N, C-alpha and C positions, 0 to 999 in steps of 0.2 A: 316192736318196731322202734327204731331209734330216730328221733326227730333231728333234722339237720340243725347245726349251730346257727343261732340268730346272727345275721350280719349287722354289725354296728351301723347306726344311721350316719349318713354322709355328713350332716351338720355337726354331729358329735365328734366325728373324726376330724373335722375342721376346727374343733375346739369349743363349740357351743352346744352344750348338752341341754336341750329343751326339756327333756323329761326330768332331769335333775332340778332345773329351775322351777318347773311346775310343782315338784314334790316339796321343795324348800318353801315356796310361797304359799302352798296349801295350808300351812300351819300358822300363817300370819294372823288371821282374824282372831283366833283365841288369845293371842298375845297382846294385840293392840286394843281389844274391846274394853280393857280396863281404863283406857283414856277417854272413852266415849260417854257423852251425856245424851239427853233426849234431843239435842240439836242435830246429832249425827244421824243421817238417813241412809238406808241401804247398808251394804257390806263392803269391806275392803276387797279390791280386785276388779272393780269395774273400770270403765274408761275414764271416770272422773269421780272424785270424792264429793259427797253430798253433805251440805251443812246448812241447816235452817237457823239463822241467828235470831237471838232474842234481844232486841234493842230497847226494851222497856226501861224507862228511866233516863234515856239519852235523848236530848232535845234535837240534836243534829249529829247523828253518828257519822264518823269518818273512818273508813277502812284504812289501815296502815299495813304495808307489806314490806318484806325484806328477804333477801336470799344471800346465803353465805356458805362457806366451807370450813374445813378444819386445818387446811394447809399441811405442812410437812410434819406436824405432830403425829400424823398417821405413820410416819417412819418408825416412831417409837413403838406404836402398837404392833407393827409388823415384826419388829425385832424381838419383842417380848411375848407375843402371842396373847396379849391382853387387849381386847377389842370393845369392851363394854363402856369404858369411860369416854371414848371419842364420840360415841352416839350421844351421850349426855352433853358433852362439850358443844356439839353442833346445835342442839336444841336451845341450850342456855345462851349461847352466843346470839342466836336469832331473837330470842325473847328480849335480851338486853337491848338489842338494836332498835326494837320498836318501843321499848319502855322509855327511851330517852325523849320520845314525843308525848309520853303519857298514856300510851296504849296498853291495854291488857290483851293477852293472846287469845285467839279463838281456835285456830287450827294450824296444823303443821303437815308438810309433805316432804318426803325424803327422796334422794336419788343415790343409788349405789351403783357404781360402775366397777366391774371386777374382771380380772383375767379369767377367772373361773369361780363359780359360786362354791364356796366351801360351807356346808351346812352348819358346823359348829361356830365358825366365824360369823356367819350371817345371824345366828341366834344371839350371839353376844352383842353385836351391833344393835339388833332389834331390842334387846333388853335395855340397852342404854337409852334408846329413843323413848321407849314406853315409860321408863322410870322418870326421865326428865319431863316428859309431857304430862304425866300424872301429877308430878310435884308442881308444875306450872299451871295446872288447870287448863291444859291445852289439848285438844283432840288430835290424835294422829289418824288422819283420814285417808291416806293413800301415799303413793310414791311410785318409783320406777327402779327396777333392778335389771341391769344389763350385763351380759357376759360378752367381753370383747377381747378375745385372744389377739395378741400382737400389739394391743394398745397399752397393756400393763405388764409388768414383770410377774412371773408366777408368784402367787401368794399375796399380791398387792391389789389394792382397790382405791377408789376415791369416793368421797362423800360430799354431798351438797344438800342443803335444806332450804325450804321456803316457808315462811310464816306469814299468817294474816291475823291482824288484831283490830281492835276498835277503840276509838276515843271520842268523847263528846267534843265537838269543834271548839266550844268555849273553854275547854279544859286542856287544849293542846299546849305543849311546852315547846317554844320555838326560839327562846333567847332574845326576843325583841324588847323585853323589859329590863335587860341588863344595863347597868349604868356604873360609872366610876364610884368607888366606895363599897361596892358589893364584895362579898367574900367567896372564896372557892374552898369547898370541902372535898375531901377524898374518901371514898369507900375502899377499904383494903381489898387487894386481890390475894389469892393464896399461892401465887407463883406466876408462871409464864402465861397461864390461861391458854390462848390458842395462837399466839403471835410471837415471832422472833425465833422460831425453831430451826430455820435454816442456818442462822448464825450460831445459835446455841449448839446445834449438833456438830458444826465444824469445830467450835472451840473445845467442846467436851470430848468428842470422839476422835478428832484428828489431832488438834494441838495438845490436848492433855492425855490422849490415848486411853481414855476411860472406856468402860462398857456399861450397858444398862444396869448391870448388877453390881457395879462399883459402889462403894460406900465412902462418903466424905464426912469428916468429923462434924462439920457445922450443919449438916443436913440429916434430918431424921429419916431412917429407912434407906432404901437403895436409890440410886440415881433415877431408875425407872419410876419408882414411887413418886419422886419429886416431879418428874417431867409429865407424868400422867395424871396429876391432880386435876380434878374436874373444874372447869371454868364455872365460876360462881354465877348464880342467877340473882340479880338485884331487884327484880320487879316486885316481889312481895313486899320488901322493905319500902320501896319507893311508893307503892300504892297505899301504904299506911300513913304517909305524911299528909298533914292537913292541906286541903286544896289551896292553891294560890301562893304557897310558900316558895316552891321551886321555880326559879326563873329559867334555868337551862340545865341540861344534863349532857354529858359526853361520855360515851362508852369508850374506854381506852383500849383500843385494839390495834390493828395495823397502823403504823404512824405514831403510836403512843401519844403522850401528852402534847408533844410539839405540833402534831398534825391533826389531832382530833378536836382539841379545844377550839381552834379557829373556825371549825364547822358550825359552831353555835354562837360565835361572838358577833356583835354588831360591828359595822365597819369603823366606828369611832371609838372602839374600846380594845384594850390589850389585856391579856391575862398574865399576871406576874406570879410565877411559881417559885416558892421557897423550897428548894430541893433538900434542905436539911431539916425540914419540919416533920418528917416521919422516918421511921426505921425501915430500911430496905431489907427484904428477905435475903437470906444468905446466898441464894442461887445467883442473884444479880451481881453481888460483890465478886463471886467466883468468876463469872463470865467476863466482867470488866477487867479484872486483874489478869486472868489467864489469857484473855484475848487481846489485851492491850487496846481496849476500845475507848475512844474519847468519851468523856462524860456526856457531852451534848448528843452524841450519836446514841448512847444508851437510852436517852430519853426520847429518841425518835424510833427506836426499834422495839424496846421492851416497855411494859407498863410500869416497871420499877416499884411494884407493890401497890399501885392505885388502879383499881379496876373500873371505877366510875367516878367522874368529877361532877360536882354539884355546885351551881352558882345560885346564890340567894342573898337577900339583904342581911346585914349584920344583926338587925333587930329580930330576925326570924331564926337566927342560928340556934338559940336555946331550944326552940320547939323541935328543930330537926335532931339535935343532939340528944334530946330526951328519948327518942325511939331508935337511935342508931349509935354505932361506934365510930362514926366519921371523925376526921380530924381536919383542922384548918390547914390548908396547904398553900394558899395564895390569896390574891386580891385582884380586883379589876381597877384599871386606871385608864385615863383617856389615852387613845392611841390610834392604831390603824388596823386592828383586827388580827394581831399576831400574839404569839406566846413568847415571853421572855423568861429565861431561867436564871435564878439567883443561886449561885453555888457557895 
């Protein structure tokens, strides 16, 4: 007896394959449990992630949270079929955002919205999440994966992440102790990190007519290798600095040095940045020249080789430099809370 052919489900015909989603997500637990410590309760897949924090040693624990995305760097992942690095980017970006307040990460949750779930792509993204979370000592305790046909182009998706960390209130870093005479140190980035990709793609792929597989003499590897470098995580280094030395930290993301440093400056202080005090990665020189971008705009769009700015007293600079490869990039002067660039 021949069985009748199974009729495809109506929802799947509309573009949302629930069975595929369930099959893909059923393998999540084994992947993410490597990020779990005894604080994580239950399993991934419930309506909420469970985390029992251990605040021993903290007199007044303060929870610190942040949410962010990866931006149009995802377009490079789509074009190359390389999806593991953007997951790491998202985690590290979020970790850095709370590290500027002095917080250590506790747990992370992700959101993936896609035109359709592609199991190999999903597994690559998940590998990136788990690798970065494990390196950061951060538990991946849950998230949301949504199939939304019509919202995205075929093969495309969007990522967002939320992180929660903790800091002892007396050890919070807020910039309130900054004063004229302090110095600004820069921690190097390894490239664009996760910002400025809309302009970079326009210059590289439209103005210069390059492809992700193009090679440029001043850049090691392909253009895709350069553009997909993983956003650095600075939290472990910052956590190793003796308490009280750091007066302020600025994660150099969207808005770059011009717009991020003012977020931590007192109203009566300016930051003076000597733009010639460090060597810029070659990719930024290429973008400026080929795109005919004004120098001041470069410092408002791209990190220009500085992924984290650190403000501290000059007397404390030797202690910081003893455990880092930071370089002096500027100083604090009396002013009105803005950044001035010296070219």
